[in-house]
N, C-alpha and C positions, 0 to 999 in steps of 0.2 A: 504493499499500500503505500503510496506517495504520500508528501509530506501535506500536500492540500486535502487529499481524502483523511488523513489522520486528524487533522483539525476539524473537517467536516464533521467527523464522526464524535470525536472529544467533545465540541462545544455545542455542536447543532444537532446530534444524534441523526444525522442522514447518511447512509452508507453510498450515494450517487448523487452527482449534482445535476440541475436541470440543465436543458439544451444550452449552449453557448456560456454558460457560469465558467466552465473550466477554461475555455478558449480565452475570456475577457482576463480571468485570473492569471494565466499564465503570460499573457501579454503585457499586463502591467508590473507583474513580478520580474521580467525580462527587461524593464525599464523602459516600455514604449508609451507615449502618450497615446491614450484610448479614449474612445467614444463609444458607450455602451448604450443602445436604445433598446429597451424591454418594457413590455406594457405593465401596468398595475398590477402586481402579484407574483410579477416574475422572478423575485428573489435578487433585487438591485442590492441589497446592504451586504450580502455575501459575497458579492464580487469584489468589494473592496475591505471587508473586515477579513477573510480568509488570506489574501496575499500580505495583509498589513502582520496578521499572526505568524506568518512564514518569514517575514523579514524582522531584522533588529530595528530599533529606534521606533519612534512615535509616528502615527498615520494624523494627518490633518485632516478633519472633515466639515467641511464648508456646508451649512444647512440653513435655509431661511427660516424656518419655522423652529420656534424656541421650545414650544412643546414636545415637537417631534424628536428635538435634540435631546432633550430630559428624558423622554421614553428610551431612546437607544441607549443613552448612557446607563440608566438603571438596568436595563436588559442586558448589555454587557457584565456589568458589575455581578449581576445575579449568577453569571456563567464564570465568575471569577476573574474577570479581565478588568485590568485597572484603566477606567476611562472618566474622562472629565469634560465637563461643557462650559465654554465662557461666551457670555452674552450680555448685553446691555442692561439686562435686570440685576445685574451683580454689582456691589461696589467695587471702588478702586482697589480697596485693601484686598477682598476675595479675588479679583482678577490678578492682582501682583502675586498673591500666594499661591493661586493655581499655576500661573505661568513658571514660578520657582520650583514646584514640585513636579512640571513636564521637564524642566531645563535638567534639574538635579534627581530626580527621581526615576520611576519605572512606569510612567503613564504610557499605555499603549494606543490610546486614540483620544485625540485633543478636539472635540467640537466647537466649531464657532460660528457665531453668526457673522454674516459678511461684513457687518459696519465696523466689524472689530480688527479687521485686517490690516486697513491702512493707519491704524494709531502709531504712535511713537513708542508707547509702552510695548505694543506686540513685536514690531518691526526691532525693536532693540533686543528682546529677548530672542527671538528667532536666532539670532547668531549661536545662542548658547544651546540649542536644542540640535537632538540628531533627528532629522526629518525623514523617514523612510519612503513616503508617497503623499500625494495630496487627493483626496477624494472631494468631488465637486457634484453633491445632493442637488435634485431640480436644477438641472445645468442650463434647462431652456431660460431660467433667468437671466443669463447674462446676455440674450439675445434681445436688441429692439424690435425684431420682428417677431418675438414670441408673445403668448399670452399673458406673462406676468413677470415683464422686465423689471429689473431691480438694478439701478445704476451702481450700487454697491457692490455688487457681484463682479465689476470691471477690476475692483481692487485684486482680483484673484490673480491676473495675470502679472501684477507687480512683484508677485513671489518669485516670478522667474529671475528678478535681480539679485534676489537672496539666495534661492534654491536653484540654481541654472540646472544642475542635472538630476531633480528630484521628479519622477513621473507623476503626471497627472490621470487620473480616472475620471471622467464626467460621467454621470449617469442620468436619465431622464426616461419618464415614461410617455411623454408627449412632446415630440417633435417633428415637425414636417421636416422635408429635404432641407429647404431655406434654412430653417433654424438649426439644422445639425451642421450645416457648413458654417453657419454664424460661430456657433459654440466652438468650433475647431480654430477659427479665426481669431476669435476674441481672448482664447486661452493661450495663444501662440504655441499651438501643438507643431513639435518638431518631425520626430518620427511616427507619424501618425497612424494608429490601427482605429480602425471603425466596425463595431459588430451590432447587427440589428436581428433582433428576434422578430418573427412575423407576429403582426399586430393582430392576427386572426384568431377568434375564440369560437372555435368550432361548436362547443357546449352552449355558448351564450345565444338564446335568442332574442334579438331585439325588435321592439315592437312599438309602433306608434298609435295610440288610441285616441281619435278624434272624439271628444265628448264634452258636452258642457256642466254634467253632474260629475266632477271628478271623484268626490268623497264618495259616491255610491260605488263608481267604477272600481276605487280603490279596495273597497269592502268586497266587491265580487272577486278581484284579483285575490286578496288575500283567503278568501274562503275557497279558491279555486286551487291555489298553488300550494301545496305543504311545506313545511320548513320555515325557517327565520327570514326576515326580510329587513331592507332598509328602505326608508321613503325619505326622500329629499325634499325640503321647502326650501323659500328665499330668506324667511325672517324668523325669528325667535318666538314671537306671538304664535305663529301658525304651527310650529312644532308641537305644543301644548293643547290647541285646538284640534287638529287633526288625529293626535293621539287619543284624546277625549271622545272624538266620534269614532274611532276603532274599538275601543273599549266598551261604548255603550252597545257596539253590535256583537260583542262576545268574544272579541279578538284581543289576545294578551299584548298590549301596548305600552310604552313609555315613550317620553320625548329627552331630546339632548340639544344642547346649544352652549357656546362658550360664555355664556353670562352666568351659567351655574357654579356653583363651587368645586374644586378640585375634588373632593370628597363626594359630592354629588355625582358629578361625572363620571368618576370611576367607580361609583356604585352602580349606576345605570349601566355603564358599559361592561361591567364584569355580570351583572345580572342578563344582558343579552347576551354575551359570550357564552354563559353558562347555560343557555335555554330556558332560563326562567323567566324571559321576556322573549316573547317571539317576534315582535315588530319594533322598530327603533325608528322615532320620526326626528328628523334632525336637520341642522343647517349643513353647509359644507365644512364646519368646524369638525364634523364626526368622519372618522374613517382612517385618516392617516395614520399610517402604522400598525394599525389593527389587523391582526392575520386571522379572520375567521373564515374558514374554507368552505364550510357548508352554506353559503348564503342562498337562499332559492330564488330570489326575486329582490330587484332594485329598481323601485318607482320614482319618478321624478314628476312631480305636481306641478313646477313650474320650468319654464324654458331656463338653460343657463345660458349665459352669455358669449359661449364658445364651445366648439367641437371638442377642444381639448379638456376643459374641464367636465363635460359630458362623460367623455371615454372613460376619463380615469374613475369617477364616481360611480359609472354603470358597470365598469371592471371588477369591482368589489363584488360580484355576484361569481358563483360558481368557480370559485378557485381551485375547488376539489376536482375539478374537471368533469363534475355530473351537469346534468341537464339543468340550466337557470334561466330566468326571464330579468331582461332590462326593458322596462316600460316607461315609456314617455306619455303623461296624459297631456294633451293638447286640444286647446281651443282656439277659434279665430282671433277671439280677444287677446290671446297671449303674443300673438305677432304685433298689435299696437302697443301692447304694455311694453313689450321688449324694444321696439323703436322709441317709445317715450325715454326708457332708461337711458338709450343711448345720447338722447340730447341731454338729460340731466347729469350725466356720467362728464360733460365737457363743458362746464360753466364758462361763462366768458374771461377772457385773459386780466380784464380789469377786477372781476371778482377774485382771481388768483392772487394778485397783487395785494387785494385787500386782506384776504385770509393771511397770506404770507406775514405781512407787517403785524396782524393782530396777534397771531402766534408767537412772535418774538416779544412784543410788548406785553403779552400777557405772563411771561416769565421775566419782565423787566430785563431783557439782554438789550445792549446798548449796540449802535451800529459799529460794525467791525468785531464784536465779540460774538460767543455762542458755538463757535466751532467744536464739535465732539462733545458737547454737551447733553445730557441725559435727563429728562424730567419724567414724573408721574403726567399722564394726559388723561382727564377725565373731558370726554367730548361735550357731555352735556352740560357740565359746568362752563365750558369754554363757550359754547353756544348761548347760554343765558346770559352770561356776563356781556357778549358782544350784539346778540340779538339777532344771532344767524341761524338760519335752517340746519339741523343737523345732517340733512342729507346733502346739502349744498358744501358743507365744511369738509364731510367726509369725501365727497369726490374731489373737493379742491385738493385735498392731502395726497389722495391717490395721484393727482397730477404733479404735486409737488416733489412727492416720491420719485416720480419717473424722469423729472427734470435733475434730480439728484440734489436736490435742498435739504432733505431730512428723511427720516424713517419714522415710521409708526407701527408699532409692534402689534400682535395680536394680545386680548387680554392675558395678564401673566397672573400666575397665583402663585408667588413666591414664598415657601414655607419659612418659619422662622428658622436663623441660622445662628449658630454660638461657637467661638472658640475660645479656649483659654490663652490669655495675653501674657502670663506669668510662667515660670518653670515650676516644675514639681516641687522642687524645695521650696521656692517662695510660696507657693500654694499653700504648702502644709504651715508655713508660719502663718499666713492669714485665717487658716481654720483655726488655729490655737489662737490667735488674737482676737479674733472676730466669732464668737461662739454661733451668734444669730445666723451667721452665713455658712456654716459649718455643714448643716442637713441638705441645702440647697445644692452645696459643692458636691458632697459625697453622692447624692442622688444623680447629678450629670455624669459624674465618675460612672458609677454602677450601670448608667441606662444607655451611654453612647460611647463609642470607642473612636478614636483618632481627632480628638477636642485639641490636642497640642499641636497637631502639624497643619490643621487646613480647618475650614469652617466645615460643622456638622449640622443637618436638617434635624430640628428639634419640634416637639409637638407639647404645647405647656398643657393641653388639656390632658394628655396621657401622664404626665408628670404630676398633675393635680389629682389622677386617679390612683395612681401607684403609692402616692404618699399621704392619701386621704385627706387632702386640704382642699380650699376652693381654688380655682383656676385664677382668680385675682392676687392671691397671694403669692402663686409662682411667679406671676409677672413682676409684683413689687420685687421679690427676692432676686430675680435676674436683672433686673434694674439697678440694684443695690450693688451687686457682684461687679456690673459694667461702672457704676459710679466709683466703685472700689478699685477699678483698674484691674481686675482678677480675669474678667473675661470682656469680649467684645460681643455685643448681642444685636441681632437685625430682627426686628419683630416683623410677623407674618404682614405681607402686602399684596393686594390684588388690586391690580392696574394695567392698562396699555399704558406703554413708554411712548415718548417722542425722543428722537434722537436728531440735533441738529447737524447735519454732516459738513455744513459750509458756515462762514461767519454772515452775520447780518450785514445786508447791503441795503442803501437807500433806493427810492423808487427810480430814480435816474439810471441806476447800476443793475438792476433785477433783468434779467434777460430770459423772457418767455420767447422763444423764436416761435413765430407764426407758421413757420414752415413744419416745426417739429411738432406743433399743436393740430395741424391739418394732417399731417401724415398718422400721427397717432388715432385720430378720429377716423379716418379711412381704415387704419389697420383694424379698429374696433368693429366698425360697419362691415368689413369684408369677414370677420371671424363670425359676427352676428348672422350674417346673410347665409353662411355656411351652414350654421345650425338650423336657421329656418328651413334652409332647403332641404334638410336631412328631414324634418318634421312632414313638409309637404310632400315631397317627392314619391314616385310610386316606382322606385327602382330599390333591388336588394339594399336592405339596411347595412349589411356587413360590407358589401362592395363598396358602398358609399364612405362610409369609415375609413376602409382602406386606402381608398383612391386619395383621401383627403390627406393620409400621412406618407402617400407617394408609394403605395405597395399595390400592385393590380394583381385582379383575382377575375378570371375569366368565368369561373363557375360560381354561379348564385348558391348562398347558403344553404337554402331549401329550409330555413326555420324560421325566418324572420316573417312577421306579417305581411309583408309584400308577397315573400315567395309561396307564402301559403294561402294567398288570395287567388280565387278561382276567377279563371279567364272566360271569354265567350265560347271557347271550345269545351268548358266544364273541367278543365285541369286546372293545377296550381300552376302559378307563373313560374315556379321551379321545374316543375314537369315539363311544361311546355317549352321553355327557354332548353332543358336538357335533353329532351328529344329533338328538339331542331338542331340542337348542336352537334348530336350523334349522326342526325340523318345527313347532313351536311359532310361530314368525316367520312360515312360509309360511301357517298357520291364522288367524293375524292375529285380529281382534275377530269377523269374518263367517263364519270357517271356510273350508274349501277341499275340492276334490274330490281323490280319492286320486291320481290319474293327475297333477294339478298339483302335488301336494306332492312327489311322487316324480320330477316334471321340476325343480324348484326346488330340492330340497336337493343339493347337488353332492357326492353319495357314490353308491355303485354301489346302485343299485335293490334287490337283495336285502336289503342291509344296512339300507335305510330301510325296507323292510316289515317286517323283524324288529323294529326299535325300535318302528315304529308299532303294532303288535300288540301289543308288551309294553305300550306307553302304554294301549292301549285297555283291556287285561286289569288296568292299574294304576289305572284309572280317572282317569287324567290328561287324557284326551281320550275323546269319545265319537262316533258315528256317529248322526247326526240327518239322516233322508231319504237323500240322496246324499252329504251333506257331513261331514267329520271338523269338528268344534268342539271348543274346549278347554273344560275344566273347571277350569283354573287362574285363580284371579281376579287 
């Protein structure tokens, strides 16, 4: 057994790799810059974790989603692998300690949010690190042609100056050919290798249901398809509303969105994974990093803004390779609502300037200041203060992000953290001299490990429970320890963050390129049009999706709603297309006798005769003498 299979068996419990995984692993292990295009559920994390474990040093992993970074770090630690995450939700002291641990310790994986890459602190410390490889997750974010462009991803290429010989593995599940080329260009790939799994999911039946009463259609789907499901909606209020409707219909359902506490989200997610809840109704905050293979149906109640987002979410169904359904519930009103969203997503440039200046003023940042600073960002509080629409401000911040002026994270639920700031010897002196702090000190030492080397997550509620006191008492004692200089204590905080990536400019120097604005709006419209075309077209759904991602398929899937729809010949579209294709193949260049055609085409003779007759009537083929010949050049 080679080293890669040994690692796979030891840490992941598998004896063999999925298609292309081993090729990708060997490529980056041998030092090639590598692009891996793999569909959702294709096992992308294994392609960088396995070669990194086989190499010495630390693997840098750049990821845009802090929640996903935290999940992956936690999963690696459960496997006994030392991993850390650095993002803007941490204090400078925490980041400083984490970077020291990477430079002087044995951290195997360092997860980084992209805005941390260009900081002086990181660039200074990277010189002391032994970096084995760089993994870029969700690498489509580096392309301005992609659906989720993040200017901070452009900082990754600057790592080349500091790590010229370190190979990069870029992975993504949603890249068109244009975006794939742009990823390699923006990351300055040298010795490029490119691997692409087929985006085809033969076990997944794509369906679009035209309906006005979506709730009743959803109930019908849930009652018809056995097993667990995911229902995606656009806003948080709707998650609870739809879950309640399902529950009233006798279907086990719950709701999920990013506004819930971490404990509640974990509880709901865990119940669904264990099949204690059958259907989860969620915003797009749900699903990233969750591996539940036996999802039998994924339903979209609203139209996503682009094919990439839809494909990724729909792809969470049927990862066990058994039959599953991806259903879009669509009404004509959806099309107009989607086009209205397009206009609202691009507020006028003057509005962008107003929001830009208001954001800096809100945090009392002077002109020329603010670069690299991080603040809690309460959208409602900001909008109330300036009497602005929440939707208008949200859309403005997204455009300001795309122009590289700032980053706004998803809502973070950072647990409380603590670390001893004195040596063990000095701690003993404090315990002797400050008897009132002795009990809480011993409680921390008994409950958590590693408090002297780095920050550890702590739970005040749990500490209160095991010590038999009120949680407020624990808070006060931790504050006293902090005041005494014994620990550094960071209370729990739940909020999105805003990161100012550039210094504040006055109105004369702010550059919002009208050309960039126009191009971004056009690309958004193109992606939205492709999504609406998917909903409206009467072509094999699978072929439509594959064509969007640059993959050609001559054969209809045979399982989508279009393929199963009956034609005027009383055949399904799939049957008619397959028989037609096989008849033309049997005829070839020289023509064929009717009985030879019937014997060659592996369908019932009466169906072959029906399609052959239709092809003659349609002028596709003609009878010349005794033979049937093709008229299609």
